[in-house]
MOPAC internal coordinates of N, CA, C and O (Angstrom, degrees):
PM7 1SCF
backbone

  N    0.0000 0     0.00 0     0.00 0    0    0    0
  C    1.4350 1     0.00 0     0.00 0    1    0    0
  C    1.5279 1   108.04 1     0.00 0    2    1    0
  O    1.2310 1   120.51 1   -45.16 1    3    2    1
  N    1.3140 1   116.64 1   134.84 1    3    2    1
  C    1.4623 1   119.77 1  -177.33 1    5    3    2
  C    1.5272 1   110.75 1   -87.39 1    6    5    3
  O    1.2310 1   121.61 1   -20.91 1    7    6    5
  N    1.3122 1   114.52 1   159.09 1    7    6    5
  C    1.4612 1   120.92 1   178.70 1    9    7    6
  C    1.5273 1   109.37 1   -76.01 1   10    9    7
  O    1.2310 1   120.24 1   -33.96 1   11   10    9
  N    1.3191 1   117.15 1   146.04 1   11   10    9
  C    1.4634 1   119.07 1   177.56 1   13   11   10
  C    1.5217 1   110.46 1   -68.74 1   14   13   11
  O    1.2310 1   121.17 1   -30.43 1   15   14   13
  N    1.3104 1   115.38 1   149.57 1   15   14   13
  C    1.4611 1   119.09 1   177.24 1   17   15   14
  C    1.5183 1   108.84 1  -100.65 1   18   17   15
  O    1.2310 1   121.36 1   -42.33 1   19   18   17
  N    1.3082 1   115.00 1   137.67 1   19   18   17
  C    1.4572 1   120.90 1   179.26 1   21   19   18
  C    1.5157 1   107.59 1   -98.72 1   22   21   19
  O    1.2310 1   120.30 1   -58.81 1   23   22   21
  N    1.3180 1   117.02 1   121.19 1   23   22   21
  C    1.4669 1   118.91 1  -178.13 1   25   23   22
  C    1.5286 1   111.04 1   -67.02 1   26   25   23
  O    1.2310 1   121.39 1   -28.95 1   27   26   25
  N    1.3222 1   114.94 1   151.05 1   27   26   25
  C    1.4611 1   120.38 1   176.83 1   29   27   26
  C    1.5209 1   109.20 1   -65.64 1   30   29   27
  O    1.2310 1   121.27 1   -40.93 1   31   30   29
  N    1.3066 1   115.18 1   139.07 1   31   30   29
  C    1.4551 1   120.39 1   177.52 1   33   31   30
  C    1.5150 1   108.94 1  -128.06 1   34   33   31
  O    1.2310 1   121.23 1   -30.17 1   35   34   33
  N    1.3126 1   115.25 1   149.83 1   35   34   33
  C    1.4575 1   119.47 1   177.83 1   37   35   34
  C    1.5229 1   111.49 1   -71.48 1   38   37   35
  O    1.2310 1   120.65 1   146.40 1   39   38   37
  N    1.3106 1   116.37 1   -33.60 1   39   38   37
  C    1.4603 1   119.98 1  -176.53 1   41   39   38
  C    1.5174 1   110.11 1  -118.86 1   42   41   39
  O    1.2310 1   120.49 1   -58.70 1   43   42   41
  N    1.2844 1   116.66 1   121.30 1   43   42   41
  C    1.4621 1   122.77 1   173.04 1   45   43   42
  C    1.5267 1   106.63 1  -119.31 1   46   45   43
  O    1.2310 1   119.78 1   -58.51 1   47   46   45
  N    1.3205 1   118.02 1   121.49 1   47   46   45
  C    1.4611 1   118.82 1  -179.19 1   49   47   46
  C    1.5252 1   111.06 1   -67.29 1   50   49   47
  O    1.2310 1   121.23 1   -30.37 1   51   50   49
  N    1.3202 1   115.26 1   149.63 1   51   50   49
  C    1.4654 1   119.85 1   176.93 1   53   51   50
  C    1.5257 1   108.75 1   -72.85 1   54   53   51
  O    1.2310 1   121.28 1   -12.17 1   55   54   53
  N    1.3102 1   115.16 1   167.83 1   55   54   53
  C    1.4542 1   120.01 1   179.06 1   57   55   54
  C    1.5232 1   110.60 1   -60.73 1   58   57   55
  O    1.2310 1   120.41 1   137.85 1   59   58   57
  N    1.3165 1   116.81 1   -42.15 1   59   58   57
  C    1.4654 1   120.42 1   178.65 1   61   59   58
  C    1.5234 1   111.12 1   -60.00 1   62   61   59
  O    1.2310 1   120.17 1   137.71 1   63   62   61
  N    1.3330 1   117.28 1   -42.29 1   63   62   61
  C    1.4626 1   121.08 1   179.47 1   65   63   62
  C    1.5258 1   111.26 1   -64.49 1   66   65   63
  O    1.2310 1   120.63 1   142.12 1   67   66   65
  N    1.3198 1   116.39 1   -37.88 1   67   66   65
  C    1.4681 1   120.52 1   178.84 1   69   67   66
  C    1.5255 1   110.15 1   -64.44 1   70   69   67
  O    1.2310 1   120.57 1   133.88 1   71   70   69
  N    1.3321 1   116.52 1   -46.12 1   71   70   69
  C    1.4635 1   120.32 1  -179.87 1   73   71   70
  C    1.5286 1   109.95 1   -63.48 1   74   73   71
  O    1.2310 1   120.33 1   136.87 1   75   74   73
  N    1.3200 1   116.98 1   -43.13 1   75   74   73
  C    1.4667 1   120.48 1   178.34 1   77   75   74
  C    1.5255 1   110.39 1   -61.45 1   78   77   75
  O    1.2310 1   120.05 1   137.09 1   79   78   77
  N    1.3290 1   117.52 1   -42.91 1   79   78   77
  C    1.4689 1   120.87 1   178.18 1   81   79   78
  C    1.5279 1   111.35 1   -61.71 1   82   81   79
  O    1.2310 1   120.41 1   138.77 1   83   82   81
  N    1.3335 1   116.81 1   -41.23 1   83   82   81
  C    1.4638 1   120.07 1   177.67 1   85   83   82
  C    1.5258 1   110.87 1   -62.60 1   86   85   83
  O    1.2310 1   120.41 1   135.12 1   87   86   85
  N    1.3320 1   116.83 1   -44.88 1   87   86   85
  C    1.4611 1   120.19 1  -179.80 1   89   87   86
  C    1.5336 1   111.22 1   -66.21 1   90   89   87
  O    1.2310 1   120.32 1   143.55 1   91   90   89
  N    1.3260 1   117.00 1   -36.45 1   91   90   89
  C    1.4704 1   120.04 1   176.08 1   93   91   90
  C    1.5257 1   110.72 1   -64.26 1   94   93   91
  O    1.2310 1   120.56 1   139.42 1   95   94   93
  N    1.3299 1   116.54 1   -40.58 1   95   94   93
  C    1.4697 1   119.18 1  -179.95 1   97   95   94
  C    1.5238 1   110.58 1   -65.20 1   98   97   95
  O    1.2310 1   120.29 1   143.50 1   99   98   97
  N    1.3308 1   117.04 1   -36.50 1   99   98   97
  C    1.4642 1   120.89 1   176.48 1  101   99   98
  C    1.5250 1   109.45 1   -63.69 1  102  101   99
  O    1.2310 1   120.57 1   135.30 1  103  102  101
  N    1.3286 1   116.52 1   -44.70 1  103  102  101
  C    1.4669 1   120.42 1  -179.95 1  105  103  102
  C    1.5261 1   111.34 1   -61.34 1  106  105  103
  O    1.2310 1   120.19 1   139.85 1  107  106  105
  N    1.3271 1   117.23 1   -40.15 1  107  106  105
  C    1.4702 1   120.08 1   179.19 1  109  107  106
  C    1.5259 1   111.05 1   -66.55 1  110  109  107
  O    1.2310 1   120.38 1   140.68 1  111  110  109
  N    1.3313 1   116.89 1   -39.32 1  111  110  109
  C    1.4643 1   119.76 1   177.92 1  113  111  110
  C    1.5232 1   110.71 1   -66.62 1  114  113  111
  O    1.2310 1   120.37 1   141.97 1  115  114  113
  N    1.3337 1   116.90 1   -38.03 1  115  114  113
  C    1.4642 1   120.57 1   177.42 1  117  115  114
  C    1.5279 1   110.51 1   -63.09 1  118  117  115
  O    1.2310 1   120.48 1   141.60 1  119  118  117
  N    1.3299 1   116.69 1   -38.40 1  119  118  117
  C    1.4644 1   120.53 1   177.46 1  121  119  118
  C    1.5263 1   110.10 1   -63.18 1  122  121  119
  O    1.2310 1   120.58 1   136.27 1  123  122  121
  N    1.3212 1   116.51 1   -43.73 1  123  122  121
  C    1.4667 1   120.48 1   178.54 1  125  123  122
  C    1.5266 1   110.76 1   -61.87 1  126  125  123
  O    1.2310 1   120.47 1   138.04 1  127  126  125
  N    1.3226 1   116.70 1   -41.96 1  127  126  125
  C    1.4685 1   120.58 1   178.97 1  129  127  126
  C    1.5245 1   110.32 1   -63.29 1  130  129  127
  O    1.2310 1   120.49 1   139.68 1  131  130  129
  N    1.3346 1   116.66 1   -40.32 1  131  130  129
  C    1.4677 1   119.18 1   179.61 1  133  131  130
  C    1.5287 1   110.80 1   -62.62 1  134  133  131
  O    1.2310 1   120.33 1   143.66 1  135  134  133
  N    1.3318 1   116.97 1   -36.34 1  135  134  133
  C    1.4670 1   120.14 1   177.29 1  137  135  134
  C    1.5326 1   110.79 1   -67.13 1  138  137  135
  O    1.2310 1   120.61 1   139.61 1  139  138  137
  N    1.3271 1   116.44 1   -40.39 1  139  138  137
  C    1.4694 1   119.65 1   176.83 1  141  139  138
  C    1.5268 1   111.29 1   -61.97 1  142  141  139
  O    1.2310 1   120.76 1   135.05 1  143  142  141
  N    1.3289 1   116.15 1   -44.95 1  143  142  141
  C    1.4662 1   119.80 1   179.86 1  145  143  142
  C    1.5253 1   111.27 1   -64.08 1  146  145  143
  O    1.2310 1   120.54 1   139.78 1  147  146  145
  N    1.3175 1   116.57 1   -40.22 1  147  146  145
  C    1.4627 1   119.85 1   178.60 1  149  147  146
  C    1.5299 1   110.67 1   -63.51 1  150  149  147
  O    1.2310 1   120.45 1   136.44 1  151  150  149
  N    1.3284 1   116.74 1   -43.56 1  151  150  149
  C    1.4640 1   120.43 1   178.50 1  153  151  150
  C    1.5276 1   110.96 1   -62.67 1  154  153  151
  O    1.2310 1   120.70 1   139.68 1  155  154  153
  N    1.3257 1   116.26 1   -40.32 1  155  154  153
  C    1.4661 1   119.71 1   179.12 1  157  155  154
  C    1.5283 1   110.45 1   -66.41 1  158  157  155
  O    1.2310 1   120.24 1   140.42 1  159  158  157
  N    1.3278 1   117.15 1   -39.58 1  159  158  157
  C    1.4664 1   120.44 1   178.02 1  161  159  158
  C    1.5286 1   110.66 1   -62.56 1  162  161  159
  O    1.2310 1   120.39 1   138.50 1  163  162  161
  N    1.3265 1   116.86 1   -41.50 1  163  162  161
  C    1.4670 1   120.30 1   177.95 1  165  163  162
  C    1.5249 1   111.03 1   -65.24 1  166  165  163
  O    1.2310 1   120.69 1   142.89 1  167  166  165
  N    1.3234 1   116.29 1   -37.11 1  167  166  165
  C    1.4670 1   120.72 1   177.94 1  169  167  166
  C    1.5320 1   110.01 1   -64.07 1  170  169  167
  O    1.2310 1   120.79 1   137.04 1  171  170  169
  N    1.3308 1   116.09 1   -42.96 1  171  170  169
  C    1.4699 1   120.47 1   179.34 1  173  171  170
  C    1.5241 1   110.22 1   -64.62 1  174  173  171
  O    1.2310 1   120.48 1   137.27 1  175  174  173
  N    1.3430 1   116.69 1   -42.73 1  175  174  173
  C    1.4682 1   120.03 1   179.03 1  177  175  174
  C    1.5240 1   111.18 1   -62.12 1  178  177  175
  O    1.2310 1   120.29 1   139.23 1  179  178  177
  N    1.3232 1   117.06 1   -40.77 1  179  178  177
  C    1.4638 1   120.38 1   178.46 1  181  179  178
  C    1.5284 1   110.73 1   -66.34 1  182  181  179
  O    1.2310 1   120.60 1   141.57 1  183  182  181
  N    1.3246 1   116.46 1   -38.43 1  183  182  181
  C    1.4608 1   120.95 1  -178.92 1  185  183  182
  C    1.5261 1   110.83 1   -68.57 1  186  185  183
  O    1.2310 1   120.57 1   133.02 1  187  186  185
  N    1.3337 1   116.52 1   -46.98 1  187  186  185
  C    1.4632 1   120.73 1  -176.24 1  189  187  186
  C    1.5260 1   112.26 1   -78.83 1  190  189  187
  O    1.2310 1   120.13 1   156.19 1  191  190  189
  N    1.3154 1   117.36 1   -23.81 1  191  190  189
  C    1.4564 1   120.87 1  -179.14 1  193  191  190
  C    1.5153 1   111.56 1    89.75 1  194  193  191
  O    1.2310 1   121.79 1   -23.57 1  195  194  193
  N    1.3122 1   114.17 1   156.43 1  195  194  193
  C    1.4657 1   120.18 1  -177.13 1  197  195  194
  C    1.5298 1   111.26 1   -61.70 1  198  197  195
  O    1.2310 1   120.54 1   141.75 1  199  198  197
  N    1.3181 1   116.56 1   -38.25 1  199  198  197
  C    1.4671 1   121.30 1  -179.25 1  201  199  198
  C    1.5279 1   111.90 1  -103.51 1  202  201  199
  O    1.2310 1   120.62 1  -158.74 1  203  202  201
  N    1.3263 1   116.42 1    21.26 1  203  202  201
  C    1.4693 1   123.01 1  -177.24 1  205  203  202
  C    1.5312 1   111.38 1    55.35 1  206  205  203
  O    1.2310 1   120.99 1  -140.65 1  207  206  205
  N    1.3346 1   115.71 1    39.35 1  207  206  205
  C    1.4615 1   120.73 1  -177.96 1  209  207  206
  C    1.5320 1   113.15 1  -104.83 1  210  209  207
  O    1.2310 1   120.18 1  -172.85 1  211  210  209
  N    1.3262 1   117.27 1     7.15 1  211  210  209
  C    1.4659 1   123.08 1   179.10 1  213  211  210
  C    1.5348 1   110.76 1    46.46 1  214  213  211
  O    1.2310 1   120.16 1  -107.17 1  215  214  213
  N    1.3414 1   117.31 1    72.83 1  215  214  213
  C    1.4712 1   121.16 1  -175.19 1  217  215  214
  C    1.5291 1   114.55 1   -59.55 1  218  217  215
  O    1.2310 1   119.59 1   156.79 1  219  218  217
  N    1.3303 1   118.38 1   -23.21 1  219  218  217
  C    1.4703 1   119.93 1  -179.93 1  221  219  218
  C    1.5218 1   112.17 1   -86.97 1  222  221  219
  O    1.2310 1   120.15 1  -179.98 1  223  222  221
  N    1.3338 1   117.31 1     0.02 1  223  222  221
  C    1.4723 1   122.99 1   179.97 1  225  223  222
  C    1.5328 1   112.23 1    48.93 1  226  225  223
  O    1.2310 1   120.02 1  -123.42 1  227  226  225
  N    1.3310 1   117.56 1    56.58 1  227  226  225
  C    1.4677 1   119.68 1  -178.37 1  229  227  226
  C    1.5271 1   111.56 1   -72.83 1  230  229  227
  O    1.2310 1   121.46 1   -25.72 1  231  230  229
  N    1.3191 1   114.82 1   154.28 1  231  230  229
  C    1.4649 1   120.01 1   175.46 1  233  231  230
  C    1.5250 1   108.76 1   -75.94 1  234  233  231
  O    1.2310 1   121.11 1   -15.89 1  235  234  233
  N    1.3232 1   115.48 1   164.11 1  235  234  233
  C    1.4660 1   119.61 1   177.18 1  237  235  234
  C    1.5244 1   110.76 1   -59.24 1  238  237  235
  O    1.2310 1   121.06 1   141.58 1  239  238  237
  N    1.3291 1   115.57 1   -38.42 1  239  238  237
  C    1.4693 1   120.38 1   179.16 1  241  239  238
  C    1.5309 1   110.68 1   -61.99 1  242  241  239
  O    1.2310 1   120.69 1   137.67 1  243  242  241
  N    1.3271 1   116.28 1   -42.33 1  243  242  241
  C    1.4660 1   119.96 1  -179.84 1  245  243  242
  C    1.5314 1   110.99 1   -67.56 1  246  245  243
  O    1.2310 1   120.35 1   142.25 1  247  246  245
  N    1.3327 1   116.94 1   -37.75 1  247  246  245
  C    1.4724 1   120.62 1   177.43 1  249  247  246
  C    1.5222 1   109.80 1   -62.03 1  250  249  247
  O    1.2310 1   120.45 1   136.74 1  251  250  249
  N    1.3309 1   116.75 1   -43.26 1  251  250  249
  C    1.4656 1   120.36 1   178.67 1  253  251  250
  C    1.5238 1   111.17 1   -63.95 1  254  253  251
  O    1.2310 1   120.42 1   138.89 1  255  254  253
  N    1.3195 1   116.79 1   -41.11 1  255  254  253
  C    1.4662 1   120.86 1   177.94 1  257  255  254
  C    1.5288 1   110.03 1   -63.01 1  258  257  255
  O    1.2310 1   120.52 1   135.77 1  259  258  257
  N    1.3161 1   116.61 1   -44.23 1  259  258  257
  C    1.4670 1   121.58 1   178.68 1  261  259  258
  C    1.5280 1   110.27 1   -60.47 1  262  261  259
  O    1.2310 1   120.32 1   134.47 1  263  262  261
  N    1.3258 1   116.99 1   -45.53 1  263  262  261
  C    1.4686 1   121.06 1   178.18 1  265  263  262
  C    1.5221 1   111.32 1   -61.13 1  266  265  263
  O    1.2310 1   120.54 1   139.92 1  267  266  265
  N    1.3325 1   116.56 1   -40.08 1  267  266  265
  C    1.4653 1   120.45 1   178.85 1  269  267  266
  C    1.5156 1   112.23 1   -63.00 1  270  269  267
  O    1.2310 1   120.64 1   138.19 1  271  270  269
  N    1.3353 1   116.39 1   -41.81 1  271  270  269
  C    1.4679 1   120.21 1   178.38 1  273  271  270
  C    1.5288 1   110.98 1   -64.51 1  274  273  271
  O    1.2310 1   120.88 1   138.87 1  275  274  273
  N    1.3221 1   115.92 1   -41.13 1  275  274  273
  C    1.4674 1   120.13 1   178.89 1  277  275  274
  C    1.5252 1   110.22 1   -65.11 1  278  277  275
  O    1.2310 1   120.58 1   138.35 1  279  278  277
  N    1.3163 1   116.49 1   -41.65 1  279  278  277
  C    1.4676 1   120.62 1   178.77 1  281  279  278
  C    1.5201 1   111.09 1   -61.58 1  282  281  279
  O    1.2310 1   120.18 1   138.26 1  283  282  281
  N    1.3326 1   117.26 1   -41.74 1  283  282  281
  C    1.4692 1   120.69 1   178.28 1  285  283  282
  C    1.5212 1   111.05 1   -60.85 1  286  285  283
  O    1.2310 1   120.43 1   135.87 1  287  286  285
  N    1.3238 1   116.78 1   -44.13 1  287  286  285
  C    1.4621 1   119.99 1   179.61 1  289  287  286
  C    1.5280 1   110.66 1   -62.65 1  290  289  287
  O    1.2310 1   120.40 1   135.67 1  291  290  289
  N    1.3170 1   116.85 1   -44.33 1  291  290  289
  C    1.4680 1   120.39 1   179.32 1  293  291  290
  C    1.5288 1   110.02 1   -62.24 1  294  293  291
  O    1.2310 1   119.85 1   138.15 1  295  294  293
  N    1.3281 1   117.90 1   -41.85 1  295  294  293
  C    1.4713 1   121.19 1   177.52 1  297  295  294
  C    1.5260 1   111.10 1   -59.47 1  298  297  295
  O    1.2310 1   120.46 1   135.91 1  299  298  297
  N    1.3247 1   116.73 1   -44.09 1  299  298  297
  C    1.4659 1   120.91 1   179.34 1  301  299  298
  C    1.5202 1   110.44 1   -62.79 1  302  301  299
  O    1.2310 1   120.62 1   137.59 1  303  302  301
  N    1.3234 1   116.41 1   -42.41 1  303  302  301
  C    1.4676 1   120.07 1  -179.89 1  305  303  302
  C    1.5224 1   110.89 1   -65.69 1  306  305  303
  O    1.2310 1   120.09 1   139.72 1  307  306  305
  N    1.3247 1   117.43 1   -40.28 1  307  306  305
  C    1.4714 1   120.40 1   177.58 1  309  307  306
  C    1.5271 1   110.27 1   -61.09 1  310  309  307
  O    1.2310 1   120.10 1   137.09 1  311  310  309
  N    1.3401 1   117.42 1   -42.91 1  311  310  309
  C    1.4695 1   120.03 1   177.95 1  313  311  310
  C    1.5244 1   111.06 1   -63.27 1  314  313  311
  O    1.2310 1   120.48 1   137.86 1  315  314  313
  N    1.3170 1   116.69 1   -42.14 1  315  314  313
  C    1.4648 1   120.92 1   179.33 1  317  315  314
  C    1.5231 1   110.41 1   -63.91 1  318  317  315
  O    1.2310 1   120.20 1   139.44 1  319  318  317
  N    1.3293 1   117.22 1   -40.56 1  319  318  317
  C    1.4660 1   120.64 1   178.24 1  321  319  318
  C    1.5285 1   110.51 1   -62.34 1  322  321  319
  O    1.2310 1   120.57 1   141.04 1  323  322  321
  N    1.3317 1   116.52 1   -38.96 1  323  322  321
  C    1.4610 1   119.61 1   178.66 1  325  323  322
  C    1.5280 1   110.02 1   -63.68 1  326  325  323
  O    1.2310 1   120.58 1   137.07 1  327  326  325
  N    1.3328 1   116.49 1   -42.93 1  327  326  325
  C    1.4687 1   120.05 1   178.18 1  329  327  326
  C    1.5270 1   111.45 1   -63.16 1  330  329  327
  O    1.2310 1   120.28 1   139.69 1  331  330  329
  N    1.3207 1   117.06 1   -40.31 1  331  330  329
  C    1.4668 1   119.85 1   178.21 1  333  331  330
  C    1.5256 1   111.15 1   -66.00 1  334  333  331
  O    1.2310 1   120.40 1   142.37 1  335  334  333
  N    1.3210 1   116.85 1   -37.63 1  335  334  333
  C    1.4661 1   120.18 1   176.55 1  337  335  334
  C    1.5212 1   110.36 1   -61.83 1  338  337  335
  O    1.2310 1   120.39 1   134.43 1  339  338  337
  N    1.3239 1   116.86 1   -45.57 1  339  338  337
  C    1.4696 1   120.88 1   178.56 1  341  339  338
  C    1.5281 1   110.43 1   -62.44 1  342  341  339
  O    1.2310 1   119.96 1   139.72 1  343  342  341
  N    1.3214 1   117.68 1   -40.28 1  343  342  341
  C    1.4619 1   121.97 1   178.48 1  345  343  342
  C    1.5252 1   109.99 1   -61.45 1  346  345  343
  O    1.2310 1   120.57 1   136.27 1  347  346  345
  N    1.3295 1   116.51 1   -43.73 1  347  346  345
  C    1.4614 1   120.48 1   179.34 1  349  347  346
  C    1.5264 1   110.94 1   -66.01 1  350  349  347
  O    1.2310 1   120.29 1   136.15 1  351  350  349
  N    1.3194 1   117.06 1   -43.85 1  351  350  349
  C    1.4649 1   120.34 1   178.62 1  353  351  350
  C    1.5244 1   110.71 1   -60.89 1  354  353  351
  O    1.2310 1   120.35 1   139.03 1  355  354  353
  N    1.3240 1   116.94 1   -40.97 1  355  354  353
  C    1.4663 1   120.61 1   179.30 1  357  355  354
  C    1.5207 1   111.45 1   -65.37 1  358  357  355
  O    1.2310 1   120.12 1   138.87 1  359  358  357
  N    1.3219 1   117.37 1   -41.13 1  359  358  357
  C    1.4670 1   120.79 1   179.16 1  361  359  358
  C    1.5238 1   110.59 1   -63.75 1  362  361  359
  O    1.2310 1   120.56 1   136.68 1  363  362  361
  N    1.3206 1   116.54 1   -43.32 1  363  362  361
  C    1.4678 1   120.38 1   179.86 1  365  363  362
  C    1.5196 1   110.20 1   -67.08 1  366  365  363
  O    1.2310 1   120.46 1   138.10 1  367  366  365
  N    1.3246 1   116.74 1   -41.90 1  367  366  365
  C    1.4648 1   120.37 1   178.42 1  369  367  366
  C    1.5268 1   110.62 1   -62.02 1  370  369  367
  O    1.2310 1   120.48 1   136.14 1  371  370  369
  N    1.3258 1   116.69 1   -43.86 1  371  370  369
  C    1.4624 1   120.94 1   178.04 1  373  371  370
  C    1.5195 1   110.36 1   -59.42 1  374  373  371
  O    1.2310 1   120.39 1   137.11 1  375  374  373
  N    1.3035 1   116.86 1   -42.89 1  375  374  373
  C    1.4658 1   121.63 1  -179.10 1  377  375  374
  C    1.5240 1   110.69 1   -61.50 1  378  377  375
  O    1.2310 1   120.17 1   136.49 1  379  378  377
  N    1.3312 1   117.27 1   -43.51 1  379  378  377
  C    1.4675 1   120.58 1  -176.76 1  381  379  378
  C    1.5222 1   113.09 1   -78.73 1  382  381  379
  O    1.2310 1   119.47 1   143.89 1  383  382  381
  N    1.3267 1   118.62 1   -36.11 1  383  382  381
  C    1.4632 1   121.23 1  -177.98 1  385  383  382
  C    1.5173 1   111.25 1   -70.73 1  386  385  383
  O    1.2310 1   120.66 1   135.63 1  387  386  385
  N    1.2982 1   116.34 1   -44.37 1  387  386  385
  C    1.4552 1   120.45 1  -174.26 1  389  387  386
  C    1.5210 1   113.43 1   -76.06 1  390  389  387
  O    1.2310 1   119.50 1   165.52 1  391  390  389
  N    1.3095 1   118.57 1   -14.48 1  391  390  389
  C    1.4600 1   119.79 1  -176.72 1  393  391  390
  C    1.5085 1   110.27 1    76.52 1  394  393  391
  O    1.2310 1   120.70 1    10.07 1  395  394  393
  N    1.2907 1   116.27 1  -169.93 1  395  394  393
  C    1.4559 1   121.18 1  -176.22 1  397  395  394
  C    1.5178 1   110.56 1   -97.09 1  398  397  395
  O    1.2310 1   121.55 1   -18.24 1  399  398  397
  N    1.3161 1   114.64 1   161.76 1  399  398  397
  C    1.4587 1   120.84 1   177.63 1  401  399  398
  C    1.5196 1   110.22 1   -65.45 1  402  401  399
  O    1.2310 1   121.44 1   -24.10 1  403  402  401
  N    1.3123 1   114.85 1   155.90 1  403  402  401
  C    1.4587 1   118.58 1   173.32 1  405  403  402
  C    1.5134 1   108.34 1   -62.00 1  406  405  403
  O    1.2310 1   121.10 1   -38.85 1  407  406  405
  N    1.3043 1   115.50 1   141.15 1  407  406  405
  C    1.4514 1   119.84 1   179.70 1  409  407  406
  C    1.5169 1   113.24 1    84.18 1  410  409  407
  O    1.2310 1   120.10 1  -177.61 1  411  410  409
  N    1.3320 1   117.42 1     2.39 1  411  410  409
  C    1.4549 1   120.53 1   178.26 1  413  411  410
  C    1.5220 1   108.16 1   -68.06 1  414  413  411
  O    1.2310 1   119.82 1   -48.91 1  415  414  413
  N    1.3150 1   117.95 1   131.09 1  415  414  413
  C    1.4565 1   120.58 1  -176.68 1  417  415  414
  C    1.5261 1   112.90 1  -102.22 1  418  417  415
  O    1.2310 1   120.30 1  -162.27 1  419  418  417
  N    1.3295 1   117.04 1    17.73 1  419  418  417
  C    1.4609 1   118.20 1   179.62 1  421  419  418
  C    1.5243 1   109.88 1   -76.93 1  422  421  419
  O    1.2310 1   120.64 1   -13.19 1  423  422  421
  N    1.3115 1   116.38 1   166.81 1  423  422  421
  C    1.4662 1   122.54 1  -173.51 1  425  423  422
  C    1.5251 1   112.66 1   -87.56 1  426  425  423
  O    1.2310 1   119.40 1   179.84 1  427  426  425
  N    1.3041 1   118.75 1    -0.16 1  427  426  425
  C    1.4666 1   120.70 1  -175.17 1  429  427  426
  C    1.5045 1   112.92 1   -76.19 1  430  429  427
  O    1.2310 1   120.10 1   180.00 1  431  430  429

């Protein structure tokens, strides 16, 4: 099997720009996750009631089902957080291993 060919492009981002873009994408995903968690917290508050009196009078079976759905969402978010952590570690490792771009005027 042959290697893929990368077409010539007029603009190739620098290594610093690539790392910054990766970190920005992580930040945007973290923002999305925070919105999901906030929505789930509001859903739980509505379900349990302001005074924890369960205003919808759910059955025990429904409470267990609700807890299971919440647990699944939390599990998915934990997995996503782990992937984002690995993505961040890889970006930082790439930045340090490869060194700086030619013409970089930093003191490192």
